[in-house]
N, C-alpha and C positions, 0 to 999 in steps of 0.2 A: 681653354678655348681650343687646345689640340686634342682634346679628349673625344673618343667615340662614345663612351658611356661614362657616366659620373654617378657613384653611389655615395650618397650623403648619410652617414649613420653617426649617431652619437652627436649630432649637432642640428641646430635650427638655424641654418646658415643664412637664410634670406633675412631673418629678423636680427640675428646676433652678428652677422658679418655682411652687412648689405653691400659694401663697396665691392669686396671680393666676389659677392654672389652675381655681380654684372657678368663676370666671365663664364659663369654656368648657363645664364641666359643666352649670352652669344653662342656658346657651343651648342645649346639646344637648338637655336634658330638655324644653326649649320647641320642639323640632324642628329646631333648626340642623343642618347637616351639619358634620362635623369630618374634616378631612383631615391627616394627618401624612405629610411627605415628609422621609425621612432615610435614611443608609445603614444603620442599625441598627434593629431593632425594639425599642422600649423601653416604659416604662409609659405615654407618651403614646400610642404606637401601639396598646397594648392598649385604650385607651378611644375611640380615634377610629373613625369609620366606615369608614375606609379608610387602610391604610397603603400607602405608595409607596416602596419601595426603589430609590434611585438611586446612581449612582456618585459618589462624594465629587469635588466640584470641577465637576460639570456642570450647576449650578443655572440658569445663564443660558440653556443650551440648552433646558432644560425651560420656563422662565419665557418664553423667546423663541417656543417653539411654541405656549404659550398665547396670546401677542400675535398670532401668525400666525393661530391659529384664531379669534380675535375678529375680525381685520380682513378675512380671507378669507370669513367667514360673515355680515358686517354685523351683528355682535352688539354693537359698541360703542355707547354712549349718545350718540347723535349731537348731540342739542341741548346737552347738557353739554360734549361735546368741543369743538364749534364756539365756544361762548361762553366756556369757562372754561380752555381749553388753548392751547397755541401751534400747534395742528394746522394753522391756516390761515396761518401766518406763511411767508414765502418765505426761502429760504436763498440766499446767493450763489451765483453761476454757478460759481465756481472750487471749491466745495466737491467732494470727491470722498469717497465712502464706502468702508468696508472691503470691501464687495462689489465695488467698482471696482478696489480696489488689493490683493486677495489678503491681506486682514487687517489693512491699515493704513489709517488715514485721512489726508487730505491734511494737509500741514504737518509731517511726521514728519522728525526730523532723527537720522539714524543714528549721528551723532558723539557726541550727548548722550543718545540714547534719549528725547527730548522732543518735545513738539508745539508749533509755532507755531499758535495757535488763530485767527489772522486770517481763514483760509479758511471758518471754521466760522459766521461771523457772518450776520446776517439782512441782507436787501436792504432798505435803509432807504427809507422815504418821503422826498420832498424835504424838506430841512430838519429841525428838531428836532420839529415837530408838537407843541406843546404842552408840551414838556419843554425848559425852559431850562437852561442851564449857567451857573454864576456865573463860572466862569473855564475856559473850554473849552481853551485852550492848556496850562494846567497838567493838566488831566484827561487830554489826550492824551497828554502827556509821561508821566504816571503809567501810562498804558496801555502806552506803548512800554517802560518800564522793567520792567513786569510779565513781560515776556517774557525777560528776562534769566535766566541759568541759575542764579545764586545765589538770585534771587528765587523762581524756580520750586522751587528745592530747599526753600524754606521752607514751600511748599505752603500759601499764603494762601487757597486755596480752602476751606480747612476754616472760613474765616469765614461760609461759606454755612449754618452749623448752625442759624441762625435765619432763614434766607431765601436767596434766590438772590444771585449776584454782581451788582454793578451794571451795567445796560446804559443806553446813551444812546440817545435817540430811539425811534420806533416803526418796527416791521417793515412792509412791504407785505403784504397779507393777501388771500387767496383764500377767501372762506367757503363757495364750492362744494366746496373740498378736492380740486379736480380739477387744479390746476396742478402740473406734474411736479416744480417745486422747492418745491412746499409740504411743510411737516414732514410732514403726514399721507401724502403720496405717497413721500417718502423713508424714513418708518418702513415702510410696505407693501413696498417693495423690500428693504429692509434685511433684514426677518424673513421673506421669502417662502419661503427654503429651510428653515425651521425647521418641517418637516412632522412629523406623528406618526411617520413612518418614520425621519426624521433624529434625532428625540428618542429613539426606541428604540435608533438606531445609536451615539449618543454617550452617553446616560444609562444604557441598558440597562433601559428601561421598556418594557414590553409596550405596543403602539400603543393596545390597548383599554382598558388601565389610564389611559394619558394622556388618552383621549377621555372617560373617566368623570369624571376631574377637570375637564376643560375644560366637560363637561356640567353639573356642579354648580355650577361658579364662575359660569358665565354666567347659568344659570337663577335664581341668587340675587344677581344685580346688575341695576341698572337704576332705573326710577322708584320702584318699589315694595318692592324688596329691595335688601340691602347684603352685601357679603362683606368680612371683615377678613383681612388677612394677618399673621402673626406671625413674627417671627425674633429671633435672638440671635447670639452669638458664631460659631455654625456658619455664618453668612453673613459676618460682619466679617473672620474670620481666613482671608482668602484673598489672593492677590495681585490679585484683581479683586473684593475684597469691596464696594467702594463701588458698583462697577457691579451687583453682584447686588440691591443695595437700590434703585438706579436702575431696573433691569429691572422689579422688582415696582410701583415708582411709576408707570412708564409703563402697566402693565397696569391697575393701580387707577384710574389718570385715565381712561383709555379706557373703563372700565366704569362710571365716575361714582360711585366709592366714596370719594372724598377729600372731607374735610369734612362727613361725614355720619354719623348715628348707625349704629353697628355697622359701619362702614367702616374705612378707613384702613389704616395700616401700624404696627404696634406693635413697637417696639424694646425687646425685654425687657432690663431692666437687672440688674445683679447686685446683691449685698449692700450694704446702706448707701447710698451716694451716687454711683453710677457716672455717672448723668445729672448730678448735680451737679457732679462733677469736670470735665465739659467745659463746663458753664454758667459756673463761676466762674473759671478753670479750672485744671487741672493740666498743660497742654499748653505746649511750649515756643514756639508760635507764635501763641497766642491770649491775649487779655486778657479780662476778664470780659464776658459778653453776646456772645462770638463778634466781638468787635472784633480786628482783625489786630494782631499785634505789630509795631511799627514795624521797618522794614528799613533797614539802612544805606545801601543802594544807592538807595532810594526817597525816604524820608522824612526831609528834613532839617528841615523845619518842619511846624507843625500844619496850615498850608494844603496843604502837600504830602500830608500824611497823609489829609485828609478830601476831596481833589480828586476821587477816583474817585466819591464820592457827590454831588458838588455838582450840585444840580438835577434829580437822577434822581428818577424816580417811585417811590412805595412808601415805607414808613416807614424803609428804609434811607436815604432821603433826608435824615434828620435826624441823620446820623452825627456831625457836629460836636457837636450837644447832648449826645450820648451820650458822645463822648469828653471834652468839656470837663467834664461833671459827673463823670466818673470821675477826672480830674486833680484836681478840687476836693475829692472825697472823700479822695483820697490826701494831698494836699499843702495843702489848706485856704487859709489867708490867704497862704501862699507862692505860690499859683498865682494869677496876676494877668494881665489883657489884656497889659499891658506886657513879661511874660516868656513870652508865648505859652502862659500857663496852665501853666507848668513842664514844657512838652512835652519840654525838653531833659534833664529829669531821667529820662525813660524810657530804659531801655537799648534797643540796637537789636540785631537779630539780622542775621546775614550769611550764612545758609544752612541746612543741615539740621543740627539739634542735637536730634533726636529720640533716644529711649531707646537703640536699638540703635546708632545712629551715635556716641552717646556713650560706649558701652562699647567700640566701636572706638578712639575716641580715648583711652580709659583704657589700652588695651593699647599703645597708641603712647607713653604717657607725657605725654599732653597735658591730662589732668584731675587735678588735685591732690587734691580731695575730692568726696565724695558723700553725699547724704542718702537713706536708704532708709526711706520712712514708709509702713507697711502694705503693702510689696511684698516678695516673696521671690524675686528673680529667678533665683537658681541652681536653683530648682525650678520656678517658675511662668513663666519666660519661655522662649522657644525658644533652644535650643543652650546648655544650662547650663554646658558646658566653657568656652565663649566668655565667659559672664558671669563665671565664677570667675577666669579669666585677667584680665578687666578689673579685678575687684576686688582682685586681687593686685597690681596695678601702680598703686595709689592711695597718696596719702601718709596720708590719713585717711578713714575711713569712720563715719558716724553711722547706727546702725540704731534705729528706734523701732518695737517691736512687743510683742505680748503675752508671747511666748515667745522663748526663744534659738534662732532659726531658723538654718536651713543658710546663709543668706547672712551670717549674723554670725559663724559657726565655720567657714568654707570653709577658712581657713588651717591648720586642725589636722585636720578629719575630711572634706574634700572628696575625690571620687574620684581627683583627680590627685595627691594626696598619697600615695595607695597606688601609683600607676602610675609615680611618680617624676617627673612632668610639672611638679610644684610641690613645693618643700622648705620646710616651716614656717620654718625658721631663715633663709630667704633673703627671706621675705615681710615687706616693710617697712611695710605698711599698719597703721595704729593704728586699731583698731576701738573706738568708744565705743557701748555699749548702753544705751540709754535706754528703760526700761519704760513703755509706753503704756497709758492708760486705755481700757477697751472702751467700746462705744456705751452700755451700761447705767450707765456711771459718768461720763458727762458729758452736759451740756445741749447743744442745738443742733438743726439741720435735717438730714433727708436729703432729697434729690430723687430720685424714683423714675420709672419708666417713663412715667407720665402726666403728666410735668414737674410733679408735684405735691410741693410742700414741705410736710413733716410735721414738727411739733416734737417732740422727745424729751426728756422731763424726766430729769434725773439720778435713777436709782434708788437707787444706793448710792455711798458714797465709794470712789476707787479705792485698792487696797492699797499700803501701803508707799511706795515712791518713784514709783510710776506717776502719770503726769500725762496730761491730755488734750492734744492737738495745739495747741488754742488758747493753753493755758499755755505749752507748751514755745516756740512762736514769738514770743509776746507778750514773754515774760521774755528770749528770746535777743535780740530786738531792744531791749528796755529796756537790757540790759547793754552792748550795742554802742554805743547812742547816748550812754549814760553816759560810756564810755571816750572818745568822740570830741566830748564836749561843748565842749571847747576848741579844737577843730581849726578852723583857718582855710583848710584845703585845699578848693577848690571841689568836688572829687570827693565830699566827705563831705557836702555840703548835702542831696542826695536823701534821705539816711538821716536827717539831724537835722531836716529839715523836715517829715517824715512827721506825719500826724495819729496820734499814738499814745498815746491817754489815753482809757482805758475803765475803768468802775469795776470793782473787784477784789472778789471774793466768796468767803467761806468761809475755812477755816484754810489751804487750800492756794493762796489768792489768785488764783484763777481769773479772768481777764477775763470779764466779763459777756457771755454769747453772745447774749442778747437786744440788748444795745447795738451789737454787731457786726452783727446781721441789721438793726437799724434804720439803721445807716450804710450798710449795702448797699442798702436800700430808698432812702434819700436823703431830703434835706430841702430845702425852699423857703427864700426869703429872710426868711421870718418865723420859721425855725427849726422849723417844724412838719413832721412826715413827710408826704412826698409821697403821692398816691394812685394815681400811675402814670406810666408814662414819656411821656405825653403833655404832663405838665407840666414836662419837662426843657427847659432854655433853653441856648443856646450862649454867653451873655454873662457866665458865671461866677456867676450868682445863685442856681443849684441846684448839688445835689451828689447823686451816686448811685454806689454802689460797683459795681452791676451793673444796667443799665438794664432788662434784662428781667425782674429781680426787684423792679423798683420797684412798689410796691402791696402787698408783703407785710407792710409795717407801716402801711398806711393808717389814718387815724383814730387814729394812736397806739396801735393794737391789733396784737398779734402775731398775724397772720392765720393763720400756719401751725400755731398751736396750737390751732385750732378744732376741736372733736370733737362736733359736733351729731350725734346718732344718726340714722341712715337713716330709722328710722319716723317721725321728726319733720320730715322734709323730703322734697322730690321725688327723682326718680330720677337726676337730674344730682347730687344730694349736694354743692351748691356751698359749703355751710358746713362741709365736712369738708377741713381743710388749706387750702392756697392753690396754685393751678397758675399758672405763668407761660405767657403774659402776661396780666396783668389777670384772673387767675382764670378763664382760658378752659379748659374741659374738652375741647372739640374745636377744634382749629386749623383756621382757614379756614372756619369754620362757616357763613358767608355762601353757600358752595356748596351748602348744604342746601335753598336755595330757588332757583327758575329764574330767569333774568335779570330778570323782572319783580318778583322779590320773593316769588312765591308758593311754597308748598311744592311740591316734585316730586310729593309724593302725601300723603294724610292719615296714612298709616301710618307715614312716615318724617319727619313734620313735626317741625322742630326750631327753625329760625330764620326768621322771615319779616318782611316789610315791613306794617307796619299803617298803611294809608293815613289813616285817621281820626286817629290818634295822631300821625302824621308821624314815626314812628321804627321802628327794628328792635326786634323782641321775640322772646321764645324761650319754650321749655318749661321754663327754669330756667337756662340758661347764659348767660354774657355774650357777647353777639354779637360776633364778630371783625370788626368793621366800624365806622366812625364811625356813632354812633346815630342821626343825623339826616341822613345821606347818603343821598338816595331812589336807587332804582334808575335813575331818568332822568336822573341827575347827569352832566354831561359837563364834563371839566376845561377852564377857559378858557386862553386863550394864557399862557404864563409861569408856569402852575401848577408847584408844586413838591411833592416827597415825597408824603404820602398825598393831597393835593388834586389831584395829577396822575393819579390813578387815577379811572376812571369808577365810577358806582354799580353796574356790572356786572362788575367786577374783584375776585373773592373773595380772590385769593392775595396779601394784601396786603403781605407781606414780598418779594414778587418785584417786579423793576423794571417790568414790564410787567402785573403782576396776574393772570398766567397760570400754571396748572401746565405745566411744561416737559416735553413728550414728548421733546424734542430740546434739548440743553444748549449753546447757542452759546459758553459760556465757563464756567469754574467746575470743570470735571471734566478731571483731568490726562490721562487715557488714552482719551479719546474723546468725542464729543457723543452717541453712542449705545452701549449695552452691545453686546457681541459675544461670542461663545464664544472664549475662550483656555483652553487646558489649563493645569493647575497646573504650577509651576516644575518639579516631579518628577512624571511621569505615566507609566504603563506603555503609554500608547497615543498614536498620532499624532493631531494636531487634524483632524478629520473636516470641519471647515468650510473651512479654509484650508491650502493645501500651503506657502505662504510663510511663514506666521507661526505658530510652535506655542504659545507662551505670551505673556502681556502684554508687549509690546514695551518698555513703560515701566517695568516692575516694578524695585524697587531691590534691588540686590546689595550685600553687603560681603564682600569677598575676603581670604581669609586661610587658612593650612592647618587651622585649626580650623574652618572653614566650607564644606567641600567640598561642591559640589552634584553630583547625580547625573545631571541632564540627563533626557532622554526615552527611554522604551522599554529600560531597562538590563536585560540578562539577569542580571547580577550582583544587582541590587535589583528583582526582579519584582512585589512585592506593595505594596499600597496600605495605609498605616495612616491613621488619624484619631483625635485625641485628644478626651476628654470627660470631663466630671465626673460624681460620684456624688452622690446625695441624702446619703448618710452621712458624707461627707467635705467639707470646705470648702476651695475654692482650693488654694492650694500647701500646705495641710495643717498650718499652724501653730496653727490654731484647732480642729482635730479629732483629729490624730494623738497629741496628747498628753493626750487624754481618754480613759479606759478604756471608757466604754460605747460610744462611736463607733468606737473602734479594734476592739472586739469585734465590732462589726457588719461592719465591712470590715477583716479583720486582716491581709491580705497583698495585695500588688501582684499584679495578674493581667492578662492579656490575653483577648480574646474572637476566637475563630476559628470558621469554619464546619467542619462535619463533613468536607466535602470538602477543605478545606485541611489539616485535621488528618491525613486519609488520605494526602494528597499529600506531606507533610512529616514524616510520622512522630511527630506530636504527640499525647499522651495527656492526657486531661482529669486535671486536678490534678497533672499533672507539670511538668517545668520546660521553658521554651523560652527561647532568646536571639534578640533582635531586633538586627539589625546595619543601620547606616547608615554613610556616610563620616564622620559625626561621632562615633558612639559606638556601643557594644554595651552592651544591658541585658538582665537576666533577670527572668522573671516566671513565675508559675503560669499554666497553661494553662486556660481555660475554653472547652470545646468546645460550641458552642450554635448552634441554628438561626436565632438572632436575628442572625446574620451570614449574609447570603446571598451566595453568587457571583453576579456581575452578568455578563451576557452582553452584549457589545458587538460591532460590526462588526470589531473587531480581536482578538475572542476573549474567553475568559472572565477577568474580573478578580477577583482574591481581595482582600477588604479585612480589616483586622484592626482591632479596637476596643481603644484604648490609654487608660485613665483616668490622670490626669496629677497625682494628689495625693501621691504617695510621695516621700520623701527620706531622708537619713541619720540624722535625728534624730526622737525622740518614742517612743511605746510601739509603734506599728505602723510599721516602717521598710521601705524598699526602694529599688530604683533608681527614677530620675526618668525619666519618659516624655519629658520635654521636651529631655533630652539628645540625643535622636535627631534632633531637628528642625533644619533650615537655617534660617538668617536670610535670608528672601526676603519682600519686602514690598509692600504695595499703595501705589502711588506717592501716592495722595491722602492717605493716612492714616498711612503709616509702620507699620501693623499687619502683624504676621507672618502668613506662611501656615502654621497648625498643624492645619488640617482635611484636608489632603490631602498626602501625601508618600510616598516609596517606601522599601521596606526589604526585607531578607531576613529569614527567620525559620527557626531550625533546633532540633531538640531538644536538651535538656541545658542545663547553667549556662554561663555566659560564663567565658573566662579571667580570672585575677586578676593584680593587680600588673603588672610590666612586661610580662608576657605579654599584656595587653589591647592595649598599644600595638603589638606586633608583629601580633597578630590583625587590628587594624583596618587597619594599613598593608598586609598581604597583601590584604585586600578591596579597598582603593583601587588596588592595582597591577593586580588581576584586572579591575577596571571601567574601566581606562585613566585614572585620575584622578591629578592632582599629589599629591605627597606631604603627609600630614598631620602630619607630625612637626614638633615645635617645640623650640627650646631651653628649658631649664628657666625657667618662669614666662611664657613666650612673649612677652616684652617686644619691641615694634616689630615683630610679625609680620604687620601688616596690608599687604595687596598692592593698592596704588592705590585 
């Protein structure tokens, strides 16, 4: 609502996030420009002032063009950039850019397809300059171990979800920004070739359309105006997804749009608690609050674990306090200084144990059991055939869902049963279906896009045997602990020593969700709820189940349950729910004031230094800075954590207090974003002859996951997956409901009139889409919403494929995600499902064993290895 321009890219916000989209329409009504950048013309496009159709997978080229436009025309917010970013920092002489090495950065190892990041580091000032380390030898050893292959596979860079990775010491700076090794000059050289003409060549966007976007964005950024960027899974689901977001962050920092009202980058989250699932989390390599999961090769002791943060600047310098408080929350009195606060109770990881790698391990027989909780991977994840083969090679499978989803019944009605690639009687997986309570049938919090925790009260009791997840895991743990209560085996102590005592409520004996939230908040030595993470100690006197959530139960009040009407409070609405950290609604809001603490402009006044009061004040938000640290503050020698940041360093979770235009560490595939083609692309990389796609992307090889490669004549068309308003995720919550099924009754694909004419497709007729993984059939929707894209390599046709259908429910159909390969972003292990190649032909697909033959013939024509598997596919992973 405070934005002067809103760019929605990688999202169909109006249809997928309609509640949040109301604020876009309000901003537009107040005069803001709205731009929608997307391969498809959607309901979001219809409301936008400008729709920009671009080729799927080319967003870095587009955003890089905007960065080049800003730098080449001196349109960046200079005072902001010099003071608040690392633009002035100098990078080591040995660094080589992708522009120097034809698509690769220095440090690339072709044997492992990983980077050694040593050459990306800053040139340091002599000594540590105000940032002391408690144990420099141990910290250096941890830095050395972080470059081991198994550690890289664990992608601990994901711990940067609440701030940057730790850096030691300060870089040399040139605040004139003229030094050739300054980040600013490196950035200018890196993006210099991203001209409007190059954007048109790569993205298929006319130069005049690109320039219109550039004009609107730059005209609505600066001291007096701000532009917001909005994205969703249209960005994350790429092999360079993390770098898409990095590119937008660079652009927004150059324009001074970070930490200011109406600016920033909004990561739109999905239903329920997607943000919460990374905060608490559900990722294999993270602990609550973005603490890294201990690694077997690195972290023998607690001292090893916290060594990387010892003495560094910024709030991550308090990592020991966060970790010790977490250990106390989990193991209570059993966690003592004498036993390293039970750090040895923590399991260790030793590489990549992400979702898709785990499925490959299932196929090899390495995984005995699997819990599916609110997931339907045989429909909702890439390469459904691979998913079903994985489930078929388990010993047991627990499915917790509202409906009997496809992932629970794959053994009897999965597509491979019909083709003969799986035989029901030969599948030994024992499936346990446990009915789940819906969000209306349980108490608890959701965490959404704004990092806002909102309490949901149970509206009705769940039916029959349906139970909440909290009930399920609490009572599972209770039963296991009871069975082991007499055990003397040391390996059982972590389970037996858990703090596992919560009040039980109602007839179903649900644990109190409020009690769990209070435990997550944490308590002090007096047993009272803490007011925030600044109170956490590393001596074992405090506990907190998630340090960034500390404060959600401040004053013994469930802050997430607040619902004060907006008419009774200011525009920030700080008494509606609770946002981490410390109920801040805009992160890094110190950047909304200039280095001297004065608002950049009256119009965008948000947080400022009140000299008379001697503290930071705001228009209603909680300042993201120590309240009484003045702009003039300079850290004394030996200062640590937040005390090592000056009063002019607003990005307080970063080790240097700056926004990073260049990432010296923490990003797996390069310190700067650069355009790579998707893993499957119909065109060659127009930026680099030597590198087609992200050289560090992750592959899983097997006959069930054949990739097409680039510019395949057999698979000449691009398809992109998306969701519909009328259906929900993998369909388990919508295809079983008659009204929603009536609104979208049948699986369909969208094609342009030109592609329909080229391939003989008829509106409302049948089409078969084919990849090396699968062939699916769908009804055809011929529509001008899908526009052919003209690039330097010729016309690219794109096909829109919604992903909600499967074998079960009222409305059934083939699954779009069966078409996809499993190729992943190396930073996140997220699959590339927004850009892949296929063939499309009129008519219905073959049935039964004929489908196997049909697909094998396609692979042979494309020159690919066989995709045939033995029944059940056991052990068919290739390296």
